[in-house]
N, C-alpha and C positions, 0 to 999 in steps of 0.2 A: 504493500500501503504507500509508504513512504518512497519508492518507487517513480508509484506509477505518479502522485501527488508532485516529485523533484520533476517530472518530464510536463505536467499539465502548469505549472509555473515557468520554464522554460519555454512552451509553445509560446505560451500569454504575451511573454517581452518577445519571443519574436517576432511576436504579430503585428505589437506594438510598437517594434523598431521600421517593421516594413513599412506599416500605414505615414507613421509618420516621413519618411521616405518619400511615400510616391505622394503623401500631401508638398512635400521641399518641391518636385518632379512637378506639376499640378501646378501648384503657385509662378514658376518659372515660365511654364508654357504659359500660362495666360495671361504674365507681364509684355511676350514675346506676340501673344498676340493683340494686347493692343499697341504695338510698336506696327502691328503692322495695319490693326483698325485705322488708325492717326494717319500710318501710309497711304493708306485708299485702296493695300493692300484684301480686300475684302474673301478672296478666296484662301490665301493664305491664312486669314486671321478665323477661320471657320474652322478649318483643319485642328489648328492647334486649339483654339477651343475646345473641339470634342478628341484633343489625344487628351488634356487637361482632364478631360469627365470620364477619361478611362482610365483617370489613375486613382480622381474625386469625386463620384456621383454624388459627394452628401452635399459639398457646396453652388452654393443657388449660385453667384456671382458666377461661376462660367455658364452656367445654364442661360442665363438674362444676359450676358457680354453676346454668346455665341446670339440667341433669337433676336438683339439687336442688330444684327449684321446683316441677319435674312430678311 
């Protein structure tokens, strides 16, 4: 039982770390999308916002930004 609990704890920490990494990547993609939008590169902006959403579906700003481009 103790080994199982250690494994569960390790898994939870690994998932949290992975989630934070995905969120950081998503924010970088959003910023690139914002820049593309400002440069009127709308197709590129949509792709970048979509990539951000693929990394983090919980951030509503990504949906909003993509919707504004379309």
